[in-house]
C-alpha positions in Angstrom: -3.6 3.0 10.4 -1.1 3.0 7.6 -0.8 6.5 6.1 2.1 6.5 3.7 3.4 4.1 1.1 7.1 3.5 0.9 8.7 3.2 -2.6 12.0 1.9 -3.7 12.1 3.0 -7.3 14.1 6.1 -8.4 12.0 8.7 -10.2 14.1 8.7 -13.3 13.7 5.0 -13.6 10.0 5.4 -13.3 10.0 7.9 -16.2 12.0 5.4 -18.2 9.5 2.6 -17.6 6.4 4.6 -18.1 5.7 6.0 -21.6 6.6 9.5 -22.5 3.8 12.1 -22.5 4.7 13.0 -26.1 4.0 9.4 -27.5 0.7 8.8 -29.1 -2.7 10.0 -27.8 -4.0 9.6 -24.3 -7.3 9.0 -22.5 -8.1 9.2 -18.8 -9.4 6.5 -16.6 -10.9 7.3 -13.2 -12.3 5.6 -10.1 -14.6 7.3 -7.6 -16.4 6.0 -4.5 -19.3 8.5 -4.5 -20.5 7.6 -1.0 -24.1 6.5 -0.9 -25.7 7.6 -4.2 -29.2 6.5 -3.3 -32.5 7.5 -4.9 -35.5 8.4 -2.7 -37.6 5.3 -3.3 -37.8 2.4 -0.9 -36.5 -0.9 -2.3 -38.2 -3.7 -0.4 -35.4 -6.1 -1.2 -32.5 -4.1 0.3 -31.7 -2.2 3.5 -32.0 1.3 2.0 -34.1 2.8 4.7 -31.3 5.2 5.8 -31.7 7.2 2.6 -35.5 7.8 2.4 -37.4 11.0 3.0 -38.7 9.7 6.4 -35.3 8.6 7.7 -33.1 10.4 10.2 -31.1 11.7 7.3 -34.2 13.2 5.7 -32.9 12.3 2.3 -35.0 13.9 -0.5 -35.0 14.7 -4.2 -33.3 18.1 -3.7 -30.4 16.4 -1.9 -30.3 13.6 -4.5 -30.1 16.0 -7.4 -27.5 18.1 -5.6 -25.5 14.9 -5.1 -25.7 14.2 -8.8 -24.5 17.7 -9.8 -21.6 17.3 -7.3 -20.5 14.1 -8.9 -20.8 15.7 -12.4 -18.6 18.6 -11.2 -16.0 16.1 -9.9 -15.9 14.2 -13.2 -15.5 17.3 -15.2 -12.8 18.5 -12.9 -10.8 15.2 -13.1 -11.1 15.3 -16.9 -9.6 18.9 -17.1 -9.9 19.4 -20.9 -12.6 16.7 -21.4 -14.3 14.1 -19.2 -12.5 10.7 -18.6 -13.1 8.0 -21.1 -13.6 5.3 -18.4 -15.1 5.9 -15.0 -15.4 3.1 -12.4 -17.9 4.0 -9.6 -19.0 2.4 -6.3 -21.7 2.9 -3.7 -24.2 3.2 -6.5 -27.7 2.1 -5.5 -29.1 1.1 -8.9 -29.4 1.7 -12.6 -31.8 4.6 -12.1 -29.3 6.8 -10.3 -26.7 6.0 -13.0 -29.1 7.0 -15.7 -29.9 10.2 -13.9 -26.1 11.0 -13.7 -25.4 10.1 -17.3 -28.5 11.3 -19.1 -29.9 14.1 -16.9 -26.8 16.1 -16.1 -24.5 18.0 -18.5 -22.7 14.7 -18.9 -25.3 13.7 -21.4 -23.5 15.6 -24.2 -20.4 13.4 -23.9 -22.2 10.2 -24.9 -21.5 8.0 -21.8 -22.8 4.4 -21.7 -23.5 2.5 -18.5 -22.4 -1.0 -17.4 -24.1 -2.1 -14.3 -25.4 -5.3 -12.6 -27.3 -5.6 -9.3 -25.1 -7.0 -6.5 -26.4 -9.1 -3.6 -25.1 -6.4 -1.1 -27.6 -6.1 1.7 -27.7 -2.3 1.5 -28.2 -2.5 -2.2 -25.1 -0.7 -3.3 -23.3 -1.8 -6.4 -20.2 -1.1 -8.6 -20.6 0.3 -12.1 -18.8 1.7 -15.0 -19.6 4.5 -17.4 -17.6 5.0 -20.6 -17.5 7.3 -23.6 -18.6 5.3 -26.6 -16.6 7.7 -28.9 -13.5 6.5 -27.1 -14.2 2.9 -26.0 -15.7 -0.1 -27.7 -17.1 -2.6 -25.2 -17.2 -6.3 -26.1 -18.0 -8.3 -23.0 -19.3 -7.5 -19.5 -20.4 -9.6 -16.6 -20.4 -9.6 -12.8 -18.1 -11.8 -10.7 -19.8 -13.0 -7.5 -17.9 -13.0 -4.2 -19.0 -15.9 -2.0 -17.5 -16.7 1.4 -17.2 -20.4 2.2 -16.5 -19.5 5.8 -19.6 -17.3 6.1 -22.1 -18.4 3.4 -24.9 -16.0 4.6 -22.7 -12.9 4.2 -23.0 -10.9 0.9 -21.0 -8.2 -0.7 -20.6 -6.3 -3.9 -19.8 -8.1 -7.2 -16.6 -7.4 -9.1 -17.5 -5.9 -12.5 -15.6 -7.2 -15.5 -15.4 -5.4 -18.8 -13.5 -6.4 -21.9 -13.1 -3.5 -24.3 -10.9 -1.9 -26.9 -9.3 1.5 -27.5 -8.9 2.5 -31.1 -10.6 -0.7 -32.3 -7.4 -2.7 -31.9 -5.9 -2.5 -28.3 -7.9 -4.7 -26.1 -8.0 -4.2 -22.3 -9.6 -6.1 -19.4 -11.1 -3.9 -16.7 -12.1 -5.0 -13.2 -14.1 -2.6 -11.0 -14.0 -3.5 -7.3 -15.5 -2.5 -3.9 -14.2 -5.0 -1.4 -15.8 -5.8 2.0 -15.5 -2.9 4.5 -13.7 -2.9 7.8 -17.0 -2.5 9.6 -17.0 -5.0 12.5 -13.3 -4.7 13.0 -10.2 -4.7 10.9 -8.8 -8.1 11.9 -12.3 -9.7 11.9 -12.9 -8.6 8.3 -9.5 -9.5 6.8 -10.7 -12.9 5.6 -13.4 -11.4 3.4 -11.1 -9.0 1.6 -8.6 -11.9 1.1 -11.4 -13.9 -0.4 -12.3 -11.1 -2.8 -8.6 -10.8 -3.7 -8.3 -14.6 -4.3 -11.3 -14.6 -6.6 -10.0 -11.7 -8.6 -6.5 -13.3 -8.8 -8.1 -16.4 -10.4 -9.5 -14.3 -13.2 -6.3 -12.3 -13.8 -4.2 -15.5 -13.8 -6.5 -17.0 -16.4 -6.2 -14.0 -18.6 -2.4 -13.9 -18.4 -2.1 -17.6 -18.9 -4.0 -17.3 -22.2 -2.0 -14.3 -23.3 1.0 -12.9 -21.3 0.5 -9.6 -23.1 -3.0 -9.0 -21.9 -3.6 -5.4 -20.7 -5.3 -5.6 -17.3 -6.6 -2.6 -15.4 -8.0 -3.1 -11.8 -9.6 -0.2 -10.0 -11.6 0.1 -6.9 -12.1 0.8 -3.2 -10.3 -2.2 -1.7 -10.8 -1.1 1.9 -7.2 -2.0 2.3 -3.9 -0.1 1.7 -1.4 -1.3 -0.9 0.7 -3.1 1.6 -2.1 -5.0 3.4 -2.4 -8.8 3.2 -5.3 -8.9 0.7 -3.3 -7.1 -1.9 0.2 -8.3 -1.1 -0.4 -12.0 -0.3 -3.6 -12.8 -2.2 -3.7 -10.6 -5.2 0.2 -10.5 -5.2 0.6 -7.0 -6.4 4.0 -5.5 -6.6 4.8 -2.0 -5.3 8.0 -1.3 -7.3 9.2 -2.0 -10.8 12.9 -2.9 -10.1 12.3 -6.3 -11.8 9.7 -5.7 -14.5 7.5 -8.7 -15.3 4.8 -8.3 -17.9 2.7 -10.9 -16.2 2.8 -9.3 -12.7 0.4 -6.9 -11.3 1.6 -3.4 -10.2 0.0 -1.1 -7.7 0.3 2.4 -9.3 -0.5 4.1 -6.0 2.8 2.8 -4.6 4.9 3.6 -7.6 4.1 7.4 -7.7 5.5 8.9 -4.6 4.8 12.5 -5.7 1.2 12.6 -4.8 -0.7 15.8 -4.0 -2.2 14.4 -0.8 -1.5 11.5 1.6 -4.5 9.4 0.9 -8.0 9.0 -0.6 -9.9 9.0 2.7 -9.2 9.9 6.3 -10.0 8.0 9.5 -9.4 10.1 12.6 -6.0 11.6 12.2 -4.7 9.2 9.6 -5.0 8.9 5.8 -5.5 5.7 3.9 -5.1 4.8 0.2 -8.0 2.5 -0.2 -8.8 3.7 -3.7 -6.2 2.3 -6.1 -5.5 1.5 -9.7 -3.5 -1.7 -10.4 -2.2 -2.7 -13.9 -0.5 -5.7 -15.5 3.2 -5.2 -16.3 2.5 -5.1 -20.0 1.0 -1.6 -19.5 4.3 -0.4 -18.2 6.2 -1.5 -21.3 7.3 1.4 -23.6 6.7 -0.6 -26.8 3.2 -1.8 -25.8 0.3 -0.5 -27.8 -1.4 0.7 -24.6 0.8 2.0 -21.8 0.5 4.1 -18.7 1.5 7.7 -19.1 3.9 9.3 -16.6 3.5 10.0 -13.7 0.7 7.4 -13.5 -1.7 7.3 -10.6 -3.0 10.6 -9.3 -5.4 11.6 -6.5 -7.7 14.4 -7.4 -7.8 16.8 -4.4 -8.8 20.3 -5.3 -9.8 22.7 -2.5 -13.6 22.3 -3.1 -13.4 18.6 -2.2 -11.7 19.3 1.2 -12.7 21.0 4.4 -10.8 21.8 7.6 -10.6 18.8 10.0 -11.3 20.7 13.2 -11.0 17.6 15.4 -7.8 16.0 14.0 -6.2 19.0 12.2 -5.3 19.3 8.6 -7.9 18.7 5.9 -10.4 15.9 5.2 -12.8 15.1 2.4 -16.0 17.2 2.2 -18.8 14.7 2.7 -22.5 14.8 2.0 -23.2 14.1 5.7 -21.1 14.7 8.8 -22.7 12.0 10.9 -26.4 12.7 10.4 -25.9 16.4 9.8 -26.3 17.3 6.1 -23.3 19.3 4.8 -24.0 19.1 1.0 -20.5 17.9 0.2 -19.2 15.3 -2.2 -17.9 12.0 -0.7 -15.8 10.7 2.1 -13.4 9.4 -0.6 -11.3 11.4 -3.1 -11.3 10.2 -6.8 -8.2 8.7 -8.4 -7.1 8.6 -12.1 -4.4 7.9 -14.5 -3.8 8.3 -18.3 -3.4 5.6 -20.9 -1.4 6.3 -24.0 -2.4 4.6 -27.3 -1.7 4.7 -31.0 -4.5 5.0 -33.6 
Protein backbone atom coordinates (compact mmCIF):
# COMPACT_ATOMS: atom_id res chain seq x y z
CA UNK A 1 0.00 0.00 0.00
CA UNK A 2 1.23 3.45 -0.87
CA UNK A 3 1.26 5.60 2.23
CA UNK A 4 3.01 8.82 1.32
CA UNK A 5 2.98 11.13 -1.68
CA UNK A 6 6.24 12.54 -2.97
CA UNK A 7 6.29 16.13 -4.12
CA UNK A 8 8.83 18.12 -6.08
CA UNK A 9 7.57 21.65 -5.63
CA UNK A 10 9.29 24.06 -3.22
CA UNK A 11 6.94 25.43 -0.60
CA UNK A 12 7.72 29.05 -1.48
CA UNK A 13 6.83 28.36 -5.10
CA UNK A 14 3.55 26.85 -3.97
CA UNK A 15 2.72 30.02 -2.07
CA UNK A 16 3.52 32.05 -5.18
CA UNK A 17 1.23 29.95 -7.34
CA UNK A 18 -1.65 29.77 -4.91
CA UNK A 19 -3.48 32.96 -4.09
CA UNK A 20 -2.66 34.92 -0.97
CA UNK A 21 -4.96 34.45 2.02
CA UNK A 22 -5.48 38.24 2.13
CA UNK A 23 -6.94 38.48 -1.39
CA UNK A 24 -10.71 38.58 -1.70
CA UNK A 25 -13.22 36.50 0.22
CA UNK A 26 -13.12 32.75 0.65
CA UNK A 27 -15.47 29.84 0.95
CA UNK A 28 -14.74 26.26 1.89
CA UNK A 29 -15.40 23.13 -0.16
CA UNK A 30 -15.40 19.73 1.51
CA UNK A 31 -15.64 16.06 0.63
CA UNK A 32 -16.61 13.29 3.05
CA UNK A 33 -17.16 9.56 2.64
CA UNK A 34 -19.58 9.12 5.53
CA UNK A 35 -19.46 5.29 5.42
CA UNK A 36 -22.84 3.66 5.07
CA UNK A 37 -25.43 6.32 5.83
CA UNK A 38 -28.45 4.03 5.52
CA UNK A 39 -31.98 4.48 6.76
CA UNK A 40 -33.76 1.64 8.57
CA UNK A 41 -36.25 0.73 5.82
CA UNK A 42 -35.83 -2.16 3.39
CA UNK A 43 -35.44 -1.14 -0.23
CA UNK A 44 -36.52 -4.12 -2.33
CA UNK A 45 -34.49 -2.88 -5.31
CA UNK A 46 -31.10 -2.81 -3.56
CA UNK A 47 -28.94 -4.97 -1.31
CA UNK A 48 -29.42 -2.93 1.87
CA UNK A 49 -30.21 -5.87 4.17
CA UNK A 50 -27.00 -5.34 6.13
CA UNK A 51 -28.42 -2.12 7.58
CA UNK A 52 -31.82 -3.16 8.83
CA UNK A 53 -33.07 -3.69 12.39
CA UNK A 54 -33.11 -7.47 11.92
CA UNK A 55 -29.60 -7.69 10.46
CA UNK A 56 -26.42 -8.82 12.21
CA UNK A 57 -25.56 -5.15 12.70
CA UNK A 58 -28.90 -4.47 14.42
CA UNK A 59 -29.16 -1.13 12.68
CA UNK A 60 -31.97 0.98 14.14
CA UNK A 61 -33.31 4.52 14.35
CA UNK A 62 -31.25 5.45 17.40
CA UNK A 63 -28.04 4.47 15.60
CA UNK A 64 -29.19 6.22 12.44
CA UNK A 65 -29.88 9.51 14.23
CA UNK A 66 -26.61 9.29 16.12
CA UNK A 67 -24.88 8.85 12.77
CA UNK A 68 -26.62 11.97 11.43
CA UNK A 69 -25.53 13.99 14.45
CA UNK A 70 -21.97 12.72 14.07
CA UNK A 71 -21.89 13.87 10.45
CA UNK A 72 -23.32 17.24 11.46
CA UNK A 73 -20.58 17.58 14.09
CA UNK A 74 -17.88 16.87 11.49
CA UNK A 75 -19.31 19.39 9.02
CA UNK A 76 -19.39 22.10 11.69
CA UNK A 77 -15.86 21.19 12.71
CA UNK A 78 -14.52 21.41 9.16
CA UNK A 79 -16.21 24.78 8.71
CA UNK A 80 -14.61 26.27 11.83
CA UNK A 81 -16.28 29.69 11.73
CA UNK A 82 -19.14 28.62 9.49
CA UNK A 83 -20.09 25.42 7.65
CA UNK A 84 -18.59 24.77 4.18
CA UNK A 85 -20.37 26.25 1.18
CA UNK A 86 -20.08 23.04 -0.87
CA UNK A 87 -19.99 19.50 0.53
CA UNK A 88 -19.58 16.42 -1.63
CA UNK A 89 -20.76 13.22 0.04
CA UNK A 90 -20.60 9.52 -0.75
CA UNK A 91 -22.01 6.29 0.69
CA UNK A 92 -25.41 7.95 0.95
CA UNK A 93 -28.36 5.57 0.57
CA UNK A 94 -31.05 7.93 -0.70
CA UNK A 95 -32.66 11.36 -0.68
CA UNK A 96 -34.41 10.63 2.61
CA UNK A 97 -31.16 10.37 4.61
CA UNK A 98 -29.91 13.58 2.97
CA UNK A 99 -33.11 15.39 3.89
CA UNK A 100 -32.76 14.18 7.45
CA UNK A 101 -29.20 15.51 7.58
CA UNK A 102 -29.96 18.88 5.99
CA UNK A 103 -33.41 19.66 7.39
CA UNK A 104 -33.55 17.76 10.71
CA UNK A 105 -30.21 18.55 12.33
CA UNK A 106 -28.85 22.00 13.31
CA UNK A 107 -27.63 22.28 9.71
CA UNK A 108 -31.14 23.44 8.82
CA UNK A 109 -30.35 27.02 9.87
CA UNK A 110 -27.62 27.31 7.23
CA UNK A 111 -29.91 26.90 4.24
CA UNK A 112 -28.38 23.90 2.52
CA UNK A 113 -29.89 22.56 -0.68
CA UNK A 114 -29.49 18.97 -1.90
CA UNK A 115 -28.35 17.61 -5.27
CA UNK A 116 -28.82 13.86 -5.55
CA UNK A 117 -29.65 11.18 -8.10
CA UNK A 118 -30.19 7.47 -7.56
CA UNK A 119 -27.25 5.42 -8.84
CA UNK A 120 -27.42 1.83 -10.12
CA UNK A 121 -25.06 0.64 -7.37
CA UNK A 122 -26.21 -2.75 -6.12
CA UNK A 123 -25.99 -1.77 -2.46
CA UNK A 124 -27.98 1.36 -3.21
CA UNK A 125 -25.32 3.86 -2.17
CA UNK A 126 -24.96 7.13 -4.06
CA UNK A 127 -22.93 10.31 -4.27
CA UNK A 128 -24.52 13.64 -3.44
CA UNK A 129 -23.80 17.30 -2.88
CA UNK A 130 -25.23 19.78 -0.42
CA UNK A 131 -24.55 23.47 -0.88
CA UNK A 132 -25.43 26.73 0.84
CA UNK A 133 -27.82 28.67 -1.33
CA UNK A 134 -26.65 31.96 0.20
CA UNK A 135 -23.16 31.27 -1.20
CA UNK A 136 -23.72 29.24 -4.37
CA UNK A 137 -26.05 29.52 -7.35
CA UNK A 138 -26.60 26.20 -9.11
CA UNK A 139 -27.41 26.22 -12.82
CA UNK A 140 -27.21 22.62 -14.10
CA UNK A 141 -26.94 19.18 -12.53
CA UNK A 142 -26.98 15.65 -13.90
CA UNK A 143 -25.56 12.18 -13.16
CA UNK A 144 -22.87 10.63 -15.35
CA UNK A 145 -23.34 6.90 -15.75
CA UNK A 146 -20.30 4.58 -15.53
CA UNK A 147 -20.67 1.54 -17.77
CA UNK A 148 -18.08 -1.20 -18.19
CA UNK A 149 -17.87 -2.60 -21.73
CA UNK A 150 -15.78 -5.50 -20.42
CA UNK A 151 -18.28 -6.31 -17.64
CA UNK A 152 -21.72 -5.06 -18.70
CA UNK A 153 -23.58 -6.60 -15.75
CA UNK A 154 -21.47 -4.75 -13.18
CA UNK A 155 -22.75 -1.46 -11.76
CA UNK A 156 -21.27 1.35 -9.70
CA UNK A 157 -22.00 4.84 -8.49
CA UNK A 158 -22.66 7.65 -10.96
CA UNK A 159 -20.45 10.72 -11.09
CA UNK A 160 -22.44 13.79 -10.06
CA UNK A 161 -21.96 16.90 -12.21
CA UNK A 162 -22.89 20.40 -11.03
CA UNK A 163 -22.45 23.68 -12.86
CA UNK A 164 -22.71 26.62 -10.50
CA UNK A 165 -21.48 30.11 -9.75
CA UNK A 166 -19.97 31.98 -6.84
CA UNK A 167 -20.86 35.61 -6.51
CA UNK A 168 -23.17 35.37 -9.54
CA UNK A 169 -20.26 35.70 -11.98
CA UNK A 170 -17.54 33.10 -11.39
CA UNK A 171 -18.71 29.82 -12.89
CA UNK A 172 -17.36 26.48 -11.72
CA UNK A 173 -17.85 22.87 -12.79
CA UNK A 174 -17.95 20.32 -9.96
CA UNK A 175 -17.67 16.54 -10.25
CA UNK A 176 -18.39 14.37 -7.19
CA UNK A 177 -16.99 10.83 -7.43
CA UNK A 178 -16.99 7.47 -5.71
CA UNK A 179 -15.06 5.12 -7.96
CA UNK A 180 -15.28 1.30 -7.82
CA UNK A 181 -13.74 -0.22 -4.71
CA UNK A 182 -10.84 -2.65 -4.44
CA UNK A 183 -13.16 -5.35 -3.14
CA UNK A 184 -12.30 -8.49 -5.09
CA UNK A 185 -8.62 -7.57 -5.39
CA UNK A 186 -6.59 -4.51 -6.26
CA UNK A 187 -5.28 -5.75 -9.63
CA UNK A 188 -8.61 -7.27 -10.60
CA UNK A 189 -10.49 -3.99 -10.05
CA UNK A 190 -8.02 -1.59 -11.70
CA UNK A 191 -9.89 -1.70 -15.07
CA UNK A 192 -13.07 -0.41 -13.42
CA UNK A 193 -11.40 2.60 -11.86
CA UNK A 194 -9.59 3.29 -15.12
CA UNK A 195 -12.94 3.20 -16.90
CA UNK A 196 -14.41 5.72 -14.44
CA UNK A 197 -11.36 7.95 -14.91
CA UNK A 198 -11.65 7.76 -18.69
CA UNK A 199 -15.30 8.80 -18.66
CA UNK A 200 -14.57 11.69 -16.31
CA UNK A 201 -11.67 12.76 -18.53
CA UNK A 202 -13.99 12.95 -21.55
CA UNK A 203 -16.15 15.47 -19.70
CA UNK A 204 -13.28 17.60 -18.42
CA UNK A 205 -11.63 17.62 -21.85
CA UNK A 206 -14.89 18.80 -23.41
CA UNK A 207 -15.18 21.64 -20.91
CA UNK A 208 -11.59 22.76 -21.44
CA UNK A 209 -11.86 22.57 -25.21
CA UNK A 210 -14.86 24.89 -25.10
CA UNK A 211 -13.12 27.27 -22.71
CA UNK A 212 -9.53 26.82 -21.55
CA UNK A 213 -10.32 29.02 -18.53
CA UNK A 214 -13.09 26.85 -17.15
CA UNK A 215 -12.83 26.32 -13.39
CA UNK A 216 -13.08 22.60 -12.67
CA UNK A 217 -13.22 21.02 -9.22
CA UNK A 218 -13.15 17.23 -8.93
CA UNK A 219 -13.64 15.66 -5.52
CA UNK A 220 -14.28 12.17 -4.30
CA UNK A 221 -13.24 8.82 -2.94
CA UNK A 222 -11.29 7.42 -5.88
CA UNK A 223 -10.30 4.15 -4.17
CA UNK A 224 -6.85 4.90 -5.56
CA UNK A 225 -3.93 7.04 -4.43
CA UNK A 226 -2.78 10.05 -6.48
CA UNK A 227 0.04 8.11 -8.13
CA UNK A 228 -2.07 5.11 -9.18
CA UNK A 229 -2.82 4.33 -12.83
CA UNK A 230 -6.41 5.54 -12.89
CA UNK A 231 -5.41 9.04 -11.88
CA UNK A 232 -2.01 9.28 -13.53
CA UNK A 233 -2.61 7.57 -16.87
CA UNK A 234 -6.34 7.87 -17.44
CA UNK A 235 -7.37 11.12 -15.76
CA UNK A 236 -3.84 12.45 -16.39
CA UNK A 237 -3.59 14.49 -13.20
CA UNK A 238 -0.37 16.29 -12.40
CA UNK A 239 1.19 16.12 -8.95
CA UNK A 240 3.44 19.17 -9.17
CA UNK A 241 3.15 22.66 -10.60
CA UNK A 242 6.64 23.19 -11.99
CA UNK A 243 5.20 23.74 -15.47
CA UNK A 244 1.83 25.36 -14.94
CA UNK A 245 -0.80 24.65 -17.57
CA UNK A 246 -4.28 26.20 -17.13
CA UNK A 247 -5.82 23.27 -19.03
CA UNK A 248 -4.19 20.53 -16.95
CA UNK A 249 -5.66 18.86 -13.87
CA UNK A 250 -3.73 19.10 -10.60
CA UNK A 251 -4.07 16.80 -7.59
CA UNK A 252 -4.09 19.07 -4.56
CA UNK A 253 -3.36 16.18 -2.18
CA UNK A 254 0.05 15.79 -3.81
CA UNK A 255 0.91 19.47 -3.85
CA UNK A 256 0.53 20.10 -0.12
CA UNK A 257 3.21 18.10 1.69
CA UNK A 258 2.48 19.67 5.07
CA UNK A 259 -0.54 17.52 5.92
CA UNK A 260 -1.65 16.89 9.48
CA UNK A 261 -1.89 13.13 8.95
CA UNK A 262 -0.59 10.56 6.46
CA UNK A 263 -3.86 9.69 4.76
CA UNK A 264 -7.64 9.67 4.76
CA UNK A 265 -8.16 5.99 5.58
CA UNK A 266 -6.07 3.19 7.00
CA UNK A 267 -5.73 -0.40 5.80
CA UNK A 268 -3.82 -2.59 8.23
CA UNK A 269 -0.66 -0.62 9.10
CA UNK A 270 -0.68 1.69 6.04
CA UNK A 271 -2.50 4.91 5.23
CA UNK A 272 -3.97 5.76 1.82
CA UNK A 273 -5.12 9.03 0.33
CA UNK A 274 -8.20 7.87 -1.54
CA UNK A 275 -10.14 11.06 -0.78
CA UNK A 276 -8.81 13.82 -2.99
CA UNK A 277 -9.59 17.19 -4.53
CA UNK A 278 -8.38 17.87 -8.06
CA UNK A 279 -8.59 21.22 -9.84
CA UNK A 280 -7.97 22.62 -13.28
CA UNK A 281 -4.85 24.76 -13.60
CA UNK A 282 -6.89 27.91 -14.00
CA UNK A 283 -7.77 27.72 -10.29
CA UNK A 284 -4.06 27.99 -9.47
CA UNK A 285 -3.60 31.26 -11.37
CA UNK A 286 -3.22 34.34 -9.16
CA UNK A 287 -5.17 36.59 -11.53
CA UNK A 288 -8.13 34.24 -11.87
CA UNK A 289 -11.50 35.25 -10.42
CA UNK A 290 -11.67 32.00 -8.49
CA UNK A 291 -8.46 30.52 -7.09
CA UNK A 292 -7.29 28.06 -4.51
CA UNK A 293 -6.23 29.57 -1.23
CA UNK A 294 -2.92 28.48 0.27
CA UNK A 295 -2.11 25.91 1.51
CA UNK A 296 -4.83 24.18 -0.51
CA UNK A 297 -5.90 20.63 0.28
CA UNK A 298 -6.28 19.68 3.95
CA UNK A 299 -7.26 16.51 5.82
CA UNK A 300 -9.49 17.12 8.83
CA UNK A 301 -8.18 14.91 11.64
CA UNK A 302 -9.17 16.14 15.11
CA UNK A 303 -8.77 13.77 18.05
CA UNK A 304 -12.48 12.89 18.17
CA UNK A 305 -12.30 11.35 14.67
CA UNK A 306 -9.43 9.01 15.64
CA UNK A 307 -8.90 6.08 18.00
CA UNK A 308 -5.88 4.04 19.00
CA UNK A 309 -5.00 1.32 16.51
CA UNK A 310 -4.24 -1.46 18.97
CA UNK A 311 -3.43 -3.99 16.26
CA UNK A 312 -1.21 -1.93 13.96
CA UNK A 313 -0.13 0.88 16.32
CA UNK A 314 -0.69 4.59 15.86
CA UNK A 315 -4.15 5.99 15.19
CA UNK A 316 -6.99 5.04 12.86
CA UNK A 317 -10.37 6.59 11.97
CA UNK A 318 -13.14 6.11 14.53
CA UNK A 319 -15.73 4.06 12.66
CA UNK A 320 -19.41 3.44 13.29
CA UNK A 321 -18.70 -0.31 13.39
CA UNK A 322 -15.56 -2.28 14.10
CA UNK A 323 -16.44 -5.37 12.13
CA UNK A 324 -19.96 -6.08 13.35
CA UNK A 325 -19.38 -4.48 16.74
CA UNK A 326 -21.13 -1.14 17.07
CA UNK A 327 -18.72 1.59 18.24
CA UNK A 328 -20.79 4.71 17.57
CA UNK A 329 -18.03 6.46 15.66
CA UNK A 330 -18.02 8.52 12.50
CA UNK A 331 -16.53 6.91 9.38
CA UNK A 332 -13.62 4.84 8.13
CA UNK A 333 -12.59 7.90 6.09
CA UNK A 334 -11.44 11.33 7.18
CA UNK A 335 -12.95 14.38 5.45
CA UNK A 336 -10.92 16.65 3.20
CA UNK A 337 -11.35 20.29 2.28
CA UNK A 338 -9.83 23.38 0.72
CA UNK A 339 -10.69 27.07 0.43
CA UNK A 340 -11.56 28.98 -2.73
CA UNK A 341 -10.89 32.72 -2.97
CA UNK A 342 -13.23 34.93 -4.97
CA UNK A 343 -14.01 38.58 -5.56
CA UNK A 344 -17.50 39.99 -5.23
